[in-house]
LUMTI-245295 format. One record per atom (N, C-alpha, C): x negated, y negated, z negated; residue in three letters. Coordinates in pm, 1 decimal, always signed. Each point is the difference from the previous one (the first is absolute). Layout:
% residues N
[pt [X, Y, Z], "ala"];
...
END
This chain:
% residues 189
[pt [-648.7, +27.3, -2815.5], "unk"];
[pt [+39.9, +66.7, +122.6], "unk"];
[pt [-126.1, +31.9, +80.5], "unk"];
[pt [-17.3, +127.3, +45.7], "unk"];
[pt [-117.8, +33.4, +80.8], "unk"];
[pt [-7.8, -87.3, +123.2], "unk"];
[pt [-123.8, -26.2, +44.0], "unk"];
[pt [-24.3, -88.3, +113.5], "unk"];
[pt [+72.2, +46.4, +125.3], "unk"];
[pt [-0.2, +131.4, +28.8], "unk"];
[pt [+64.7, +50.6, +121.4], "unk"];
[pt [+150.6, -22.3, -5.9], "unk"];
[pt [+61.3, +10.7, -118.0], "unk"];
[pt [+144.4, -23.4, -13.1], "unk"];
[pt [+30.6, -149.4, +16.7], "unk"];
[pt [-86.0, -84.4, -56.1], "unk"];
[pt [+17.7, -143.7, +15.5], "unk"];
[pt [-5.5, -37.4, +147.9], "unk"];
[pt [-93.6, +60.9, +71.9], "unk"];
[pt [-11.2, -24.8, +144.0], "unk"];
[pt [+128.7, +39.9, +70.4], "unk"];
[pt [+52.2, +117.7, -32.7], "unk"];
[pt [+121.1, +49.2, +65.9], "unk"];
[pt [+118.1, -91.8, -28.6], "unk"];
[pt [+13.6, -41.0, -125.9], "unk"];
[pt [+109.7, -88.6, -37.4], "unk"];
[pt [-11.1, -132.2, +75.3], "unk"];
[pt [-121.5, -54.1, +8.7], "unk"];
[pt [-14.8, -127.7, +68.9], "unk"];
[pt [+33.0, +13.1, +147.7], "unk"];
[pt [-29.1, +116.0, +58.8], "unk"];
[pt [+35.2, +20.0, +141.0], "unk"];
[pt [+150.7, +6.0, +18.2], "unk"];
[pt [+66.4, +70.6, -89.9], "unk"];
[pt [+144.1, +16.5, +13.9], "unk"];
[pt [+72.5, -130.9, -30.4], "unk"];
[pt [-37.4, -65.4, -109.2], "unk"];
[pt [+69.4, -121.9, -40.0], "unk"];
[pt [-29.0, -116.3, +94.5], "unk"];
[pt [-124.8, -23.3, +29.4], "unk"];
[pt [-36.1, -116.9, +79.1], "unk"];
[pt [-7.3, +27.4, +149.2], "unk"];
[pt [-7.4, +126.5, +39.8], "unk"];
[pt [-14.5, +37.8, +140.9], "unk"];
[pt [-116.2, -73.3, +65.2], "unk"];
[pt [-110.1, -10.6, -74.8], "unk"];
[pt [-119.0, -66.2, +51.5], "unk"];
[pt [-108.7, +102.2, +25.7], "unk"];
[pt [-91.1, -33.1, +90.6], "unk"];
[pt [-114.7, +84.6, +26.9], "unk"];
[pt [-101.2, -17.2, -112.6], "unk"];
[pt [-39.0, +109.1, -61.9], "unk"];
[pt [-98.5, -2.3, -106.9], "unk"];
[pt [-134.3, -42.6, +58.9], "unk"];
[pt [-64.6, -94.6, -60.5], "unk"];
[pt [-127.4, -50.6, +51.2], "unk"];
[pt [-113.6, +91.7, -41.1], "unk"];
[pt [-61.1, +63.4, +98.1], "unk"];
[pt [-111.7, +90.7, -21.7], "unk"];
[pt [-125.0, -70.3, +49.3], "unk"];
[pt [-114.0, +17.1, -65.6], "unk"];
[pt [-121.9, -63.2, +50.1], "unk"];
[pt [-21.4, +32.6, +147.9], "unk"];
[pt [-48.7, -96.5, +74.2], "unk"];
[pt [-15.0, +15.8, +144.4], "unk"];
[pt [-88.0, +117.6, +37.6], "unk"];
[pt [-93.0, +37.2, -86.0], "unk"];
[pt [-89.5, +109.4, +33.4], "unk"];
[pt [+52.5, +136.7, -43.3], "unk"];
[pt [+113.2, +5.2, -70.0], "unk"];
[pt [+56.9, +128.0, -41.0], "unk"];
[pt [+48.4, +75.9, +123.0], "unk"];
[pt [+9.7, +130.8, -13.6], "unk"];
[pt [+43.6, +80.8, +112.9], "unk"];
[pt [+152.1, +2.0, +6.2], "unk"];
[pt [+54.3, -97.3, +66.8], "unk"];
[pt [+144.0, -8.6, +15.8], "unk"];
[pt [+36.0, +52.1, +138.1], "unk"];
[pt [+103.8, +83.3, +5.9], "unk"];
[pt [+43.8, +60.1, +125.8], "unk"];
[pt [+143.4, -40.6, +28.0], "unk"];
[pt [+39.5, +5.1, +126.7], "unk"];
[pt [+130.9, -49.4, +40.2], "unk"];
[pt [+55.4, +87.7, +110.8], "unk"];
[pt [+132.7, +8.6, +6.9], "unk"];
[pt [+65.7, +71.6, +108.6], "unk"];
[pt [+138.7, -59.0, +20.7], "unk"];
[pt [+48.5, +10.6, +124.1], "unk"];
[pt [+133.1, -51.2, +34.6], "unk"];
[pt [+65.8, +97.1, +97.1], "unk"];
[pt [+132.0, +13.1, -9.4], "unk"];
[pt [+72.3, +91.7, +89.0], "unk"];
[pt [+140.8, -52.2, +26.1], "unk"];
[pt [+52.2, +35.8, +115.8], "unk"];
[pt [+138.7, -29.9, +35.0], "unk"];
[pt [+91.0, +105.5, -61.4], "unk"];
[pt [+125.0, -37.5, -21.4], "unk"];
[pt [+99.4, +92.9, -53.8], "unk"];
[pt [+28.0, +113.8, +97.5], "unk"];
[pt [+9.8, -29.6, +128.1], "unk"];
[pt [+46.4, +100.9, +95.8], "unk"];
[pt [-76.8, -12.9, +128.7], "unk"];
[pt [-31.6, +112.3, +61.8], "unk"];
[pt [-78.3, -0.1, +122.1], "unk"];
[pt [+80.9, +61.3, +112.2], "unk"];
[pt [+35.0, -81.1, +97.1], "unk"];
[pt [+84.9, +43.6, +110.3], "unk"];
[pt [-61.0, +115.7, +78.7], "unk"];
[pt [-130.2, -7.2, +25.8], "unk"];
[pt [-65.1, +97.1, +87.7], "unk"];
[pt [+19.9, +144.3, -45.8], "unk"];
[pt [-4.8, +25.1, -130.5], "unk"];
[pt [+16.1, +137.4, -47.0], "unk"];
[pt [+113.7, +15.5, -100.1], "unk"];
[pt [+87.2, -99.3, -6.6], "unk"];
[pt [+116.8, +4.4, -88.3], "unk"];
[pt [-41.4, +39.9, -142.2], "unk"];
[pt [-104.4, -63.9, -48.9], "unk"];
[pt [-57.1, +33.7, -129.3], "unk"];
[pt [-30.5, -128.1, -76.3], "unk"];
[pt [-14.8, +12.2, -131.1], "unk"];
[pt [-38.1, -115.2, -81.3], "unk"];
[pt [-151.3, -14.5, -2.6], "unk"];
[pt [-44.9, -124.9, -4.5], "unk"];
[pt [-142.2, -25.4, -13.3], "unk"];
[pt [-45.5, +30.8, -141.0], "unk"];
[pt [-129.6, +1.4, -19.6], "unk"];
[pt [-58.9, +27.4, -131.0], "unk"];
[pt [-116.2, -94.7, -23.7], "unk"];
[pt [-13.9, -42.6, -124.2], "unk"];
[pt [-123.5, -68.4, -35.6], "unk"];
[pt [-99.6, +108.0, -36.8], "unk"];
[pt [-125.7, -28.0, +23.3], "unk"];
[pt [-107.4, +92.4, -37.0], "unk"];
[pt [-108.7, -80.6, -69.9], "unk"];
[pt [-20.6, +26.8, -128.0], "unk"];
[pt [-103.2, -66.8, -77.8], "unk"];
[pt [-110.6, +101.3, -27.5], "unk"];
[pt [-124.8, -39.8, +22.7], "unk"];
[pt [-111.7, +91.2, -18.7], "unk"];
[pt [-120.9, -76.0, -54.9], "unk"];
[pt [-51.3, +45.4, -113.5], "unk"];
[pt [-114.0, -66.4, -63.2], "unk"];
[pt [-131.0, +43.0, +64.8], "unk"];
[pt [-90.4, -94.3, +20.2], "unk"];
[pt [-132.8, +34.6, +51.7], "unk"];
[pt [-88.5, +56.2, -111.6], "unk"];
[pt [-109.3, +59.0, +36.2], "unk"];
[pt [-104.4, +45.0, -93.0], "unk"];
[pt [+48.4, +98.6, -106.3], "unk"];
[pt [+103.3, +78.1, +29.2], "unk"];
[pt [+47.8, +99.5, -95.5], "unk"];
[pt [+72.0, -57.3, -119.6], "unk"];
[pt [+40.0, -126.0, +8.3], "unk"];
[pt [+70.7, -63.6, -111.1], "unk"];
[pt [+144.4, +45.8, -9.8], "unk"];
[pt [+68.7, -46.1, -102.6], "unk"];
[pt [+141.4, +30.4, -19.1], "unk"];
[pt [+77.9, -129.8, -19.7], "unk"];
[pt [+127.6, +6.6, +23.3], "unk"];
[pt [+88.2, -116.5, -13.1], "unk"];
[pt [+35.6, -19.1, -147.1], "unk"];
[pt [-38.7, -115.5, -54.1], "unk"];
[pt [+28.1, -32.7, -139.7], "unk"];
[pt [+120.3, -91.7, -15.2], "unk"];
[pt [+22.3, -91.5, +95.5], "unk"];
[pt [+110.5, -94.7, -10.7], "unk"];
[pt [+68.3, -15.4, +134.4], "unk"];
[pt [+129.4, -12.6, -5.0], "unk"];
[pt [+75.7, -45.7, +115.9], "unk"];
[pt [+17.4, -149.0, -24.0], "unk"];
[pt [-69.5, -78.7, +78.9], "unk"];
[pt [-0.1, -144.2, -19.5], "unk"];
[pt [+126.6, -64.8, +54.3], "unk"];
[pt [+51.0, +57.3, +107.1], "unk"];
[pt [+119.7, -55.1, +62.6], "unk"];
[pt [+68.9, +112.1, +76.5], "unk"];
[pt [+131.2, +6.9, -8.9], "unk"];
[pt [+78.3, +93.5, +81.5], "unk"];
[pt [+136.5, -62.7, +21.0], "unk"];
[pt [+44.6, -0.7, +125.2], "unk"];
[pt [+131.1, -56.0, +29.9], "unk"];
[pt [+60.9, +71.9, +119.7], "unk"];
[pt [+117.1, +60.7, -23.2], "unk"];
[pt [+77.6, +60.7, +107.3], "unk"];
[pt [+122.4, -88.0, +20.7], "unk"];
[pt [+12.1, -54.1, +117.3], "unk"];
[pt [+108.8, -91.6, +33.3], "unk"];
[pt [-46.7, -92.5, +109.6], "unk"];
[pt [-7.6, -128.4, -32.4], "unk"];
[pt [-46.5, -99.4, +97.8], "unk"];
[pt [-114.9, -82.5, -58.6], "unk"];
[pt [-110.7, +67.5, -35.5], "unk"];
[pt [-111.4, -74.2, -60.2], "unk"];
[pt [-64.3, -96.9, +98.6], "unk"];
[pt [-71.0, -96.2, -56.3], "unk"];
[pt [-74.7, -97.9, +79.8], "unk"];
[pt [-146.2, +39.1, +3.5], "unk"];
[pt [-72.5, -30.6, +104.0], "unk"];
[pt [+44.1, -79.9, +114.6], "unk"];
[pt [+81.2, +83.9, +98.3], "unk"];
[pt [+84.1, -69.4, +76.0], "unk"];
[pt [+76.8, +65.0, +106.1], "unk"];
[pt [-98.5, +34.5, +111.1], "unk"];
[pt [+4.0, +123.3, +52.6], "unk"];
[pt [-94.1, +37.9, +106.0], "unk"];
[pt [+10.4, -91.9, +122.3], "unk"];
[pt [-113.6, -21.5, +65.1], "unk"];
[pt [-3.7, -82.2, +120.8], "unk"];
[pt [+91.0, +58.4, +107.5], "unk"];
[pt [+78.4, -83.4, +64.2], "unk"];
[pt [+87.2, +44.3, +107.9], "unk"];
[pt [+114.8, +87.5, -45.3], "unk"];
[pt [+29.3, +0.2, -128.3], "unk"];
[pt [+105.3, +86.7, -54.8], "unk"];
[pt [+137.6, -42.3, +49.0], "unk"];
[pt [+73.8, +96.1, +52.0], "unk"];
[pt [+137.9, -21.5, +42.8], "unk"];
[pt [+85.3, +101.7, -74.6], "unk"];
[pt [+77.5, -42.5, -99.8], "unk"];
[pt [+76.0, +94.9, -80.7], "unk"];
[pt [+105.1, +78.5, +78.6], "unk"];
[pt [+31.4, -44.7, +119.1], "unk"];
[pt [+100.8, +69.4, +80.3], "unk"];
[pt [-59.1, +93.9, +104.0], "unk"];
[pt [-132.8, +2.3, +13.4], "unk"];
[pt [-65.1, +83.0, +101.2], "unk"];
[pt [-63.0, +122.0, -65.5], "unk"];
[pt [+79.0, +105.6, -19.7], "unk"];
[pt [-47.9, +120.6, -65.4], "unk"];
[pt [-91.4, +82.6, +90.0], "unk"];
[pt [+2.5, -22.9, +130.2], "unk"];
[pt [-83.0, +77.9, +91.4], "unk"];
[pt [-143.5, -50.2, +3.6], "unk"];
[pt [-24.8, -118.5, -50.7], "unk"];
[pt [-133.8, -59.7, +10.0], "unk"];
[pt [-94.3, +46.0, -110.1], "unk"];
[pt [+49.6, +70.9, -99.5], "unk"];
[pt [-84.8, +38.9, -112.0], "unk"];
[pt [-54.7, +140.7, +17.0], "unk"];
[pt [-117.1, +20.5, -51.4], "unk"];
[pt [-60.8, +132.7, -0.6], "unk"];
[pt [-106.6, +3.4, -108.2], "unk"];
[pt [-48.0, +118.2, -31.8], "unk"];
[pt [-101.3, +15.3, -104.2], "unk"];
[pt [-123.8, -83.8, +31.9], "unk"];
[pt [-29.1, -15.0, +128.2], "unk"];
[pt [-119.8, -73.7, +40.3], "unk"];
[pt [+29.4, -145.0, +38.7], "unk"];
[pt [+115.0, -50.7, -34.6], "unk"];
[pt [+37.2, -135.7, +37.6], "unk"];
[pt [-103.7, -98.9, -53.6], "unk"];
[pt [-68.9, -71.4, +87.9], "unk"];
[pt [-104.3, -91.5, -45.4], "unk"];
[pt [+53.2, -118.7, -79.8], "unk"];
[pt [+130.3, -25.1, +3.1], "unk"];
[pt [+51.5, -114.7, -74.8], "unk"];
[pt [-11.9, +20.3, -150.8], "unk"];
[pt [-18.4, +123.9, -47.6], "unk"];
[pt [-16.3, +21.5, -143.4], "unk"];
[pt [-144.9, -17.9, -45.0], "unk"];
[pt [-94.6, +7.9, +91.4], "unk"];
[pt [-141.1, -10.4, -36.2], "unk"];
[pt [-33.3, -128.0, -77.5], "unk"];
[pt [+48.5, -116.7, +39.3], "unk"];
[pt [-34.5, -122.0, -74.9], "unk"];
[pt [+56.5, -6.0, -141.2], "unk"];
[pt [+96.3, +85.5, -32.4], "unk"];
[pt [+60.9, -2.3, -133.1], "unk"];
[pt [-106.4, +16.4, -107.7], "unk"];
[pt [-94.8, +88.7, +20.5], "unk"];
[pt [-103.1, +27.2, -100.4], "unk"];
[pt [-122.0, -90.3, +12.9], "unk"];
[pt [-0.6, -88.9, +96.4], "unk"];
[pt [-114.8, -88.5, +20.4], "unk"];
[pt [-16.0, -100.5, -113.5], "unk"];
[pt [+109.3, -41.9, -59.5], "unk"];
[pt [-4.7, -96.2, -109.8], "unk"];
[pt [+87.5, +51.1, -113.4], "unk"];
[pt [-61.7, +74.2, -91.7], "unk"];
[pt [+76.6, +61.4, -107.4], "unk"];
[pt [+69.1, -101.9, -89.2], "unk"];
[pt [-54.7, -119.4, -10.8], "unk"];
[pt [+62.4, -101.4, -84.9], "unk"];
[pt [+127.7, -54.5, +62.3], "unk"];
[pt [+21.3, +27.6, +129.2], "unk"];
[pt [+120.8, -48.2, +67.1], "unk"];
[pt [+119.0, +93.8, -19.7], "unk"];
[pt [-22.7, +119.0, -55.0], "unk"];
[pt [+108.5, +95.6, -20.4], "unk"];
[pt [+91.4, -47.2, -111.9], "unk"];
[pt [+129.7, +7.5, +25.6], "unk"];
[pt [+97.9, -35.6, -102.6], "unk"];
[pt [+132.9, +65.7, +32.2], "unk"];
[pt [+84.7, +6.6, -100.1], "unk"];
[pt [+133.2, +56.2, +19.7], "unk"];
[pt [+82.3, -92.1, +87.4], "unk"];
[pt [+87.4, +59.1, +79.9], "unk"];
[pt [+89.0, -78.4, +84.7], "unk"];
[pt [+136.5, -13.9, -65.0], "unk"];
[pt [+98.9, -32.5, +80.3], "unk"];
[pt [+135.2, -20.5, -51.9], "unk"];
[pt [+69.1, +131.4, -33.3], "unk"];
[pt [-55.0, +110.4, +45.8], "unk"];
[pt [+57.3, +131.6, -26.4], "unk"];
[pt [-112.1, +91.4, -47.2], "unk"];
[pt [+19.5, +66.6, -114.7], "unk"];
[pt [-102.8, +89.5, -50.9], "unk"];
[pt [+63.1, +106.9, -87.7], "unk"];
[pt [-44.2, +123.5, +18.8], "unk"];
[pt [+44.7, +108.6, -85.5], "unk"];
[pt [-58.8, -19.4, -139.2], "unk"];
[pt [+82.2, +15.4, -101.9], "unk"];
[pt [-47.2, -16.5, -137.9], "unk"];
[pt [-92.4, +114.6, -42.6], "unk"];
[pt [-7.4, +107.1, +80.8], "unk"];
[pt [-85.7, +113.4, -33.5], "unk"];
[pt [-131.0, +0.1, +78.0], "unk"];
[pt [-29.6, -105.5, +73.5], "unk"];
[pt [-118.7, -3.8, +86.3], "unk"];
[pt [-128.7, +37.2, -73.3], "unk"];
[pt [-30.2, -68.2, -108.7], "unk"];
[pt [-123.5, +24.2, -73.4], "unk"];
[pt [+1.3, +139.0, -62.9], "unk"];
[pt [+110.7, +38.2, -63.2], "unk"];
[pt [+10.6, +130.5, -65.6], "unk"];
[pt [-24.4, +115.4, +96.1], "unk"];
[pt [+60.4, -4.8, +117.2], "unk"];
[pt [-13.2, +108.3, +97.7], "unk"];
[pt [-143.8, +13.9, +47.6], "unk"];
[pt [-63.5, -112.7, +33.3], "unk"];
[pt [-137.8, +4.7, +48.8], "unk"];
[pt [-93.9, +42.8, -112.8], "unk"];
[pt [+22.6, -47.2, -122.1], "unk"];
[pt [-82.5, +44.2, -113.2], "unk"];
[pt [+11.1, +150.9, -20.3], "unk"];
[pt [+121.6, +53.0, +3.0], "unk"];
[pt [+21.1, +143.3, -22.1], "unk"];
[pt [-74.4, +85.1, +102.9], "unk"];
[pt [-7.9, -47.6, +122.1], "unk"];
[pt [-65.5, +76.2, +106.4], "unk"];
[pt [-150.7, -19.9, +3.4], "unk"];
[pt [-49.2, -113.3, -49.4], "unk"];
[pt [-139.2, -36.8, +27.0], "unk"];
[pt [-94.1, -9.6, -118.7], "unk"];
[pt [+46.7, -38.1, -116.8], "unk"];
[pt [-91.5, -20.6, -112.8], "unk"];
[pt [-78.5, +127.1, -31.0], "unk"];
[pt [-131.8, -15.2, -13.7], "unk"];
[pt [-87.1, +111.5, -31.0], "unk"];
[pt [-40.8, +84.5, +119.5], "unk"];
[pt [+49.4, -34.8, +117.5], "unk"];
[pt [-31.0, +74.7, +122.1], "unk"];
[pt [-110.0, -71.6, +78.3], "unk"];
[pt [-77.3, +74.5, +78.2], "unk"];
[pt [-98.8, -63.3, +87.0], "unk"];
[pt [+67.6, -53.4, +125.9], "unk"];
[pt [+110.9, +61.2, +38.4], "unk"];
[pt [+78.8, -49.5, +112.1], "unk"];
[pt [+144.4, +44.2, -19.8], "unk"];
[pt [+90.0, -71.3, +65.3], "unk"];
[pt [+141.8, +33.9, -11.0], "unk"];
[pt [+75.2, -55.8, +120.0], "unk"];
[pt [+116.9, +55.1, +22.8], "unk"];
[pt [+91.2, -50.7, +102.4], "unk"];
[pt [+136.6, -16.4, -63.4], "unk"];
[pt [+71.5, -104.4, +42.5], "unk"];
[pt [+135.9, -22.7, -47.5], "unk"];
[pt [+85.5, -35.2, +121.1], "unk"];
[pt [+110.6, +69.7, +14.1], "unk"];
[pt [+90.9, -24.1, +112.2], "unk"];
[pt [+77.8, -129.0, -21.1], "unk"];
[pt [+9.0, -77.8, +105.9], "unk"];
[pt [+77.1, -124.9, -3.7], "unk"];
[pt [+142.7, +32.7, +44.0], "unk"];
[pt [+85.1, +32.1, -97.0], "unk"];
[pt [+137.0, +38.0, +36.9], "unk"];
[pt [+98.5, -29.9, -112.3], "unk"];
[pt [+124.9, -13.0, +38.2], "unk"];
[pt [+107.1, -19.7, -97.3], "unk"];
[pt [+16.9, +123.9, -87.5], "unk"];
[pt [-32.3, +118.1, +53.9], "unk"];
[pt [+9.9, +122.8, -79.7], "unk"];
[pt [-94.4, -4.2, -119.6], "unk"];
[pt [-114.6, -63.8, +15.5], "unk"];
[pt [-99.6, -7.0, -105.9], "unk"];
[pt [+26.3, -116.4, -95.1], "unk"];
[pt [+33.8, -117.3, +53.9], "unk"];
[pt [+11.7, -122.2, -80.4], "unk"];
[pt [+142.5, -47.0, -25.4], "unk"];
[pt [+98.7, +62.5, +64.1], "unk"];
[pt [+135.2, -53.9, -3.2], "unk"];
[pt [+9.0, -108.9, +106.1], "unk"];
[pt [+118.2, -47.7, +27.0], "unk"];
[pt [+18.1, -101.9, +103.3], "unk"];
[pt [+24.1, -135.5, -65.0], "unk"];
[pt [-104.8, -82.5, -11.1], "unk"];
[pt [+14.4, -127.9, -69.5], "unk"];
[pt [+76.5, -105.3, +80.2], "unk"];
[pt [+12.0, +17.8, +131.3], "unk"];
[pt [+71.9, -98.2, +82.1], "unk"];
[pt [+52.8, +71.2, +125.5], "unk"];
[pt [+122.7, +45.5, -10.9], "unk"];
[pt [+63.1, +76.1, +107.0], "unk"];
[pt [-2.6, -77.5, +131.7], "unk"];
[pt [-33.0, +71.5, +106.8], "unk"];
[pt [+2.2, -58.8, +133.1], "unk"];
[pt [-124.3, -80.0, +36.1], "unk"];
[pt [-99.3, +0.4, -87.3], "unk"];
[pt [-123.3, -73.8, +25.7], "unk"];
[pt [-111.9, +98.8, +26.3], "unk"];
[pt [-82.2, -28.3, +99.1], "unk"];
[pt [-115.5, +83.1, +31.8], "unk"];
[pt [-108.6, -29.3, -102.1], "unk"];
[pt [-45.3, +102.3, -70.6], "unk"];
[pt [-89.9, -20.6, -113.3], "unk"];
[pt [-144.4, +42.5, +27.8], "unk"];
[pt [-89.0, -52.6, -86.9], "unk"];
[pt [-142.7, +31.3, +5.7], "unk"];
[pt [-46.4, +36.1, -141.2], "unk"];
[pt [-109.5, +72.0, -7.1], "unk"];
[pt [-63.2, +31.1, -127.5], "unk"];
[pt [-143.6, -48.9, +5.1], "unk"];
[pt [-36.2, -88.0, -91.9], "unk"];
[pt [-137.4, -48.4, -13.5], "unk"];
[pt [-48.5, +42.4, -138.2], "unk"];
[pt [-124.4, +40.4, -8.7], "unk"];
[pt [-56.4, +35.1, -130.5], "unk"];
[pt [-149.6, -27.4, -2.1], "unk"];
[pt [-48.7, -43.7, -115.2], "unk"];
[pt [-142.9, -14.3, -22.7], "unk"];
[pt [-33.2, +70.5, -131.1], "unk"];
[pt [-121.2, +49.8, -7.6], "unk"];
[pt [-44.4, +70.9, -119.6], "unk"];
[pt [-146.7, -31.7, -24.4], "unk"];
[pt [-43.5, +21.6, -122.5], "unk"];
[pt [-140.1, -17.5, -35.0], "unk"];
[pt [-58.1, +135.0, -37.4], "unk"];
[pt [-115.4, +29.0, +59.3], "unk"];
[pt [-70.0, +126.1, -24.2], "unk"];
[pt [-107.6, -18.6, -106.4], "unk"];
[pt [-26.4, +105.8, -70.8], "unk"];
[pt [-107.7, +2.0, -97.3], "unk"];
[pt [-68.8, +135.2, +5.8], "unk"];
[pt [-103.8, +17.8, -78.3], "unk"];
[pt [-73.4, +126.2, +1.8], "unk"];
[pt [+84.2, +115.1, -54.7], "unk"];
[pt [-19.2, +118.3, +57.2], "unk"];
[pt [+73.2, +118.3, -44.3], "unk"];
[pt [-70.7, +69.7, -115.6], "unk"];
[pt [-131.8, -11.1, -3.6], "unk"];
[pt [-79.0, +66.4, -103.8], "unk"];
[pt [-105.3, -95.7, -54.7], "unk"];
[pt [-48.8, +31.2, -117.9], "unk"];
[pt [-105.5, -81.6, -60.9], "unk"];
[pt [-126.7, +3.4, +84.6], "unk"];
[pt [-22.5, +109.4, +71.2], "unk"];
[pt [-118.5, +9.4, +86.3], "unk"];
[pt [+0.9, -107.2, +108.4], "unk"];
[pt [+117.9, -42.9, +44.0], "unk"];
[pt [+8.5, -104.7, +101.9], "unk"];
[pt [-39.7, -136.3, -55.8], "unk"];
[pt [-14.1, -10.7, -130.6], "unk"];
[pt [-42.5, -124.3, -64.0], "unk"];
[pt [-152.3, -9.9, -10.3], "unk"];
[pt [-67.8, +114.1, +11.7], "unk"];
[pt [-144.8, +5.4, -22.6], "unk"];
[pt [-78.7, -48.7, +121.6], "unk"];
[pt [-126.7, -26.2, -22.5], "unk"];
[pt [-93.6, -41.5, +106.1], "unk"];
[pt [+52.2, -121.0, +78.1], "unk"];
[pt [+58.9, -94.0, -72.4], "unk"];
[pt [+50.0, -121.6, +64.1], "unk"];
[pt [+136.6, +14.1, +65.1], "unk"];
[pt [+59.6, +118.1, -9.4], "unk"];
[pt [+131.9, +21.9, +61.2], "unk"];
[pt [+107.8, -91.5, -55.9], "unk"];
[pt [-14.6, -39.9, -125.5], "unk"];
[pt [+97.3, -89.7, -62.1], "unk"];
[pt [+11.3, -132.0, +75.8], "unk"];
[pt [-108.1, -42.1, +65.0], "unk"];
[pt [-0.5, -126.7, +74.4], "unk"];
[pt [+85.1, +7.5, +127.3], "unk"];
[pt [+20.4, +120.4, +51.9], "unk"];
[pt [+78.4, +20.0, +122.3], "unk"];
[pt [+142.0, -54.1, -14.7], "unk"];
[pt [+53.5, +7.9, -119.9], "unk"];
[pt [+140.6, -35.2, -21.4], "unk"];
[pt [+21.8, -148.1, -27.6], "unk"];
[pt [-103.5, -72.0, -38.9], "unk"];
[pt [+11.2, -144.1, -18.0], "unk"];
[pt [+84.0, -45.4, -116.8], "unk"];
[pt [+36.8, +90.3, -89.3], "unk"];
[pt [+85.6, -39.6, -111.9], "unk"];
[pt [-61.4, +30.9, -136.4], "unk"];
[pt [-116.7, +66.7, -1.2], "unk"];
[pt [-62.3, +39.6, -125.3], "unk"];
[pt [-120.1, -88.7, -31.7], "unk"];
[pt [-23.8, -20.4, -132.1], "unk"];
[pt [-114.3, -81.8, -41.0], "unk"];
[pt [-128.7, +80.8, -8.3], "unk"];
[pt [+12.8, +131.4, -19.5], "unk"];
[pt [-118.0, +87.0, -4.7], "unk"];
[pt [+45.1, +145.4, +10.6], "unk"];
[pt [-96.0, +90.8, -3.7], "unk"];
[pt [+30.5, +142.5, +14.1], "unk"];
[pt [+89.2, +49.8, -113.7], "unk"];
[pt [-28.6, -43.1, -123.6], "unk"];
[pt [+80.2, +43.0, -115.3], "unk"];
[pt [+145.4, -42.8, +12.7], "unk"];
[pt [+22.0, -118.8, +50.7], "unk"];
[pt [+135.1, -50.1, +22.8], "unk"];
[pt [+74.0, +91.9, +97.5], "unk"];
[pt [-69.2, +39.8, +105.1], "unk"];
[pt [+57.2, +89.0, +100.9], "unk"];
[pt [+31.7, +137.4, -58.8], "unk"];
[pt [-96.1, +56.2, -75.9], "unk"];
[pt [+20.0, +131.9, -61.2], "unk"];
[pt [+117.9, -3.9, -97.1], "unk"];
[pt [+10.6, -106.0, -78.6], "unk"];
[pt [+110.8, -15.9, -94.2], "unk"];
[pt [+133.5, -6.1, +73.6], "unk"];
[pt [+1.6, -70.6, +111.6], "unk"];
[pt [+120.3, -11.5, +83.0], "unk"];
[pt [+45.0, +138.5, +47.4], "unk"];
[pt [-94.6, +79.8, +51.2], "unk"];
[pt [+32.5, +134.6, +48.5], "unk"];
[pt [+46.5, +88.6, -114.8], "unk"];
[pt [-70.8, -6.3, -114.0], "unk"];
[pt [+31.6, +85.3, -115.3], "unk"];
[pt [+140.6, -25.5, -54.5], "unk"];
[pt [+48.8, -121.7, +15.3], "unk"];
[pt [+133.5, -33.4, -51.0], "unk"];
[pt [+106.1, +2.1, +109.8], "unk"];
[pt [-35.2, +50.2, +117.1], "unk"];
[pt [+97.3, +6.6, +109.3], "unk"];
[pt [+46.9, -137.1, +44.5], "unk"];
[pt [-88.9, -98.9, -10.1], "unk"];
[pt [+33.9, -134.2, +43.9], "unk"];
[pt [+66.1, -86.8, -104.8], "unk"];
[pt [+14.8, +52.7, -123.3], "unk"];
[pt [+65.5, -77.3, -105.3], "unk"];
[pt [-87.0, -114.2, -52.4], "unk"];
[pt [-133.5, +17.5, +1.6], "unk"];
[pt [-90.3, -107.0, -41.8], "unk"];
[pt [-16.1, -98.6, +116.0], "unk"];
[pt [+40.5, -121.0, -21.7], "unk"];
[pt [-7.3, -102.7, +103.3], "unk"];
[pt [-145.6, -27.2, +35.3], "unk"];
[pt [-35.2, +7.8, +128.0], "unk"];
[pt [-139.0, -23.3, +41.2], "unk"];
[pt [-51.8, -135.5, -47.8], "unk"];
[pt [-122.0, +1.8, -54.5], "unk"];
[pt [-65.0, -123.8, -42.4], "unk"];
[pt [+46.4, -54.9, -132.0], "unk"];
[pt [+97.6, +62.2, -65.1], "unk"];
[pt [+54.8, -53.2, -125.0], "unk"];
[pt [-36.5, +83.1, -123.1], "unk"];
[pt [-60.9, +117.0, +21.9], "unk"];
[pt [-23.9, +91.3, -110.8], "unk"];
[pt [-146.6, +20.8, -29.2], "unk"];
[pt [-83.0, -92.8, +43.1], "unk"];
[pt [-143.7, +11.7, -17.4], "unk"];
[pt [-47.6, -113.9, -88.7], "unk"];
[pt [-82.5, +29.9, -98.6], "unk"];
[pt [-51.1, -105.4, -88.9], "unk"];
[pt [-142.2, -32.2, +35.6], "unk"];
END
């Protein structure tokens, strides 16, 4: 089984956060299901630095993922907005992200479809996109992704070190050439 498929299966079956090296370029975003101020759904926005592209969705959960935002009141729909600071700490500790008691079974698939291979992407946090996994519950969408180089040129002149997941330049170039199918650090002799 290809490494990327094994990763996806482990995310779906175990609902665990894939452990990425601390120095890898991991990005995170969180959004509320609904925004009172403009009667609109929130969106996650994932964007890779340094011209990279999204190779893996490490975690995605639409429903009631953990951690619960600070000061969260599930009955106060007027208190939420796109700029609500209570969501900011969600991405502060990526290892703390986990599925809650309610989660759409399509969370990972939807975010992968919108984001894999892109330098940036947005996904709407709504029942229209993910289905309604828990009727009557105010939902959130959390997602993390890992970025890698978009071209072999980004691996040259020490660029491979930027990502923290490659053993050398050749490892990085091989990773790009196979579209991320060669597991970093495992295909070099």
